[in-house]
Steps between C-alpha positions, in 0.01 A plus 500: 500500500869441535659158530530569872126573543351218279532214755363710788140472386484116520665486841276770640191325362606182666562681830149660485355156437683360803711261304832644619596702804634857497842376605510247203392770257756752634780245476410416138505870403808587712300755701425555869175370637374855561570602135318185383199590708493852355512353148216260590282787613570696180421194286176434685389864445618579148595167341806466278513875444565551871833322467654753268753742651337823610769717335439344158397764244600793711767745382841468668580759763851515357393588146627813327284801541314626187693828498841331537412247230384770258815711557729206456319391182526847356878512569551154348316608181699819442850574642577138610358325197738234376684449834514149637323408820798543729619829339145642505471410870825680581384817320161504665661454845802728463368778270126500555500391869242226446542201730424217262645154494640340182215249490244786516671684216515178301121448536435862402717473191330180392160655558604788276604253226872558549679160459816395681826629341653156534331165508581297804663164439310199621680314779686211358490155665854371559616152576772423753807353342655205679869564586767304315601177672879536466740772602645658192207408278371858492650817649294820529687833462390860530610841624353731760565877517455606863645726762728222620739738677217730607633854527860393572612430140396506136190334349585146396340214318540147633524223246416158639443134405316232700444131438147414410497157667627621843460881498868517589674830436782408254660829413468873571673813363448871535513729200407867441223393265363184352739414215684238309807523723291414805337190347825377351674529839201314652545227241872477570436457872235244431724294265802510732324425827222264390534417132298551182124466538273343241301820450452857626162661571480877470290782368513658150759760581700611201822341631337152478293515189461738206191705507558707189323441168807564291623212279816518287505340161715217628254441792208493254674242284591296805152526650612600851636816664852510640503450871606760755847482658349312793299271264823410311673420832218267597516330159868430537452374861213278392248667739147550399297815575128527577347850475223567748211721395406633844649554846263239639660235279828539684351552841767306693770753425251787555440365850876464536536874442246569775718298740817679395348847511422435860800294626780612277429874551507447873829300490665768283381770748636305796836477339512864390566406141494809272655395161422251224835331537450436875140382438621252234764372739242431763254315273677143523486520880132603488406222261674239715294602795166535311511169316453258788211718637282500189619222264297182473597152386442411131262228395790322326835498678694457171617838393490603134796736507765464220863600534602839359719503193866575537480804271220661708678832500509499122134407472395780735602784261344738256563439133474781249530482118678811365667602175863595546572860385785604274713591801457154650256611764152392603245690695305366800260760624694811607840325472735440211723195528822454309563173319880448507694350205755230528861566402554454131136539417429825314126479565275332752320190372174654625526824303161602341353163609228415747651333808363386828653647808471364849523728803587399851479716812800358678849631446381857450224427253699275271375440153614266224410420145406138431677273517781657709603845376536749784375853456687799636262788600568847376370636829539336848203273587344529838264209564359652820399822317145519390560673162724217361325239291734235626342523846240267339755229492399209688731315740 
């Protein structure tokens, strides 16, 4: 008997003995009085065996026919041997014309001793993380590629940052793809409008953390890998970074994307925006309208923001270590940059030495050698052009 059928025998025996009424027994079993009376008659005639469901032990009317099962089994053994459950189902339906579900094919393959191609992961239990108490204590950042302009303009990726304590949208910027420039622009907006947060919370994208197994000799001796450009910027700004291991871990900003993919797309459509520049110009107005609608008050009214440094533009830059060639040039990607000499100096002080060069996007992709030696490009630099390495520069 099943768990549902076990208590029925005792109640029916009590009803037959006159200890309880039919209404009381039906109420206890969550049945109608007529159904309880039918069960009582079956119990009086056949005992406990009469309480079993009449369909128990009978073959299902929806089972696969023996001919269909034999044909599918033969196909799974020969031409479709080694295919996974889903792929085998597609072939049986599209090529062989057999109307079989994936679960039916899965049971057939297991009965034939064909294991699953990939083991399913067990569902992991996750714990809800309590939001930070103060604004600025933790900021979540991410990027979302989506058809933000629908069919009116190019495909764009929206970079965004929200406060963990209040779910307030702090900064947004559109870029063609998810890249360093987008996150650095996001960080500049964040530092100038709100301040420096205590920590950032993001995924393990290559802009944030290094995912490569390569260690240089200097890194092995030091015991740590050199950070990425973005990691170095965070170190100089005194901002921590927490790398999430799953999308569920940063669920607040994932839900933020759901809101924007609904509301922001509609707002851009209503205004007829077609270009990335126009979309970026509209984002401050959109955030100002969105914040009072969805933001909530923090648990602690004292904000944790810190003021931005005065040399923020210098911090938000890419730094490259290059050896100066014999003709006083260095190479950054596809570009060669000329290192000028001062009057009266026959050679550059950097000649044949490793020097660190800082590149800025403003002023036409300006670059300088540390501490303050300007570089003159051999070819014109176009920061807006995608093939120029200086488009990575960060302000």
